N, C-alpha and C positions, 0 to 999 in steps of 0.2 A: 760763888760768883758775887761780884760787887754790884752796887747800884751805879748806873751811869748818870751823874747829875745833869749833864748838859743835853742828854738825849733820853728824856723820860719816856717810859712806855705805858704808864697809866695816868689817869686824870689826877690822882693824888700826887704822884711824882712830878707831874707838870706844874701843879700848884706849888709844891715845895720848891721846885727849881725857880719859878717866877718870883716867889717870895725871897729866895736867896739872892737873885740878881737885883731885885729892887732894894733890898736892905742888906748889903754885903757884911756889915758889922754886927748884924743882929744875931747870928748863929755862929758859935765857934765850931771848928771842925770836930767831928766825932772821933776821928782817928787820923793819924798822920800818914804820910806817904813816904816811907823810908827811902825808896829809890830816888825820889825827887829831892829829898833833903840831903842825900849823901853826895850830891854833885858839888864839887869844889872847882871853881874857875881860877885859872892862873891870873896873876896881876897883869893889868893892861900895860903894854909897852908900845908907844907910838912908833911907826916906821919912818917918820920924817922928823 
């Protein structure tokens, strides 16, 4: 099971989440999310 960063269940996890939200560039991600990065969107073509 993974850690849910937006819904922490411990005081330490809450502290880490708040720190991450206050300083988004301070911590690089520890691992990627392959399912999220595998998404490829089609080129935008306006209908009008």
